[in-house]
C-alpha positions in Angstrom: -136.7 115.4 17.7 -136.1 112.5 20.1 -134.0 109.5 19.1 -135.1 105.5 19.5 -132.1 102.7 19.0 -133.3 99.4 18.8 -130.9 96.2 18.3 -128.3 98.9 16.9 -130.3 100.6 14.0 -131.4 104.4 15.0 -134.8 106.6 13.6 -135.6 110.0 14.7 -139.0 110.7 16.2 -140.8 113.7 17.3 -140.7 114.6 21.2 -144.2 113.2 22.5 -144.5 110.8 20.3 -145.7 107.4 20.1 -142.9 105.0 19.4 -144.6 102.2 17.9 -144.0 102.4 14.1 -140.5 103.8 14.4 -140.1 100.6 16.3 -142.1 99.0 13.7 -139.4 100.3 11.1 -136.9 98.9 13.1 -137.5 95.2 12.8 -140.2 95.0 16.1 -142.7 92.5 15.5 -146.3 93.0 16.3 -149.3 91.1 17.2 -152.2 93.3 18.3 -151.2 96.8 18.3 -153.4 96.7 21.5 -151.3 96.3 24.3 -152.7 92.8 25.3 -150.3 90.0 23.3 -147.0 91.5 24.6 -145.4 90.2 21.1 -143.5 93.7 21.1 -142.0 93.6 24.2 -139.1 95.5 24.6 -136.6 96.0 26.8 -134.9 99.2 27.6 -131.1 99.2 28.1 -130.5 103.0 28.1 -132.7 106.0 28.8 -136.2 104.7 30.4 -136.1 108.3 32.4 -136.9 109.6 28.3 -140.1 107.5 28.4 -143.9 108.1 29.6 -144.4 105.8 32.8 -145.5 102.6 31.8 -149.4 103.0 31.0 -152.6 100.7 32.5 -151.9 97.9 29.6 -147.8 97.6 30.3 -148.7 97.0 34.1 -151.0 94.5 33.8 -148.6 92.4 31.6 -146.2 92.7 34.5 -143.1 93.3 32.6 -139.7 93.7 34.5 -138.8 97.2 35.0 -136.5 97.4 32.5 -139.3 96.3 29.9 -141.7 98.0 27.9 -144.4 97.3 25.5 -143.6 98.9 21.8 -147.1 100.0 20.8 -147.5 101.6 23.8 -144.8 103.2 24.9 -144.3 107.3 24.6 -140.6 109.0 24.4 -140.7 112.5 25.7 -137.2 113.7 24.3 -133.4 112.3 24.5 -132.2 109.0 23.4 -133.8 105.5 24.5 -131.8 102.3 23.7 -133.4 99.3 23.7 -133.3 95.2 22.3 -135.9 93.8 20.7 
């Protein structure tokens, strides 16, 4: 199991799974859920290496190196800490 920590709140998620549902449970707001609106941007403060690389939708939005879309990111394993 992997661990996702958003704004100090923690949730376990299965290794290799999308983090969208866990992020929503932890208070991240979503708009389109398809990687188009950017409403669910999170800033990763620790554990970026535990996420799969950004997908095309994330690259197309031109996110900073420490940002990811909660609706698109997939956690490999370990712990990821972020702020919404």
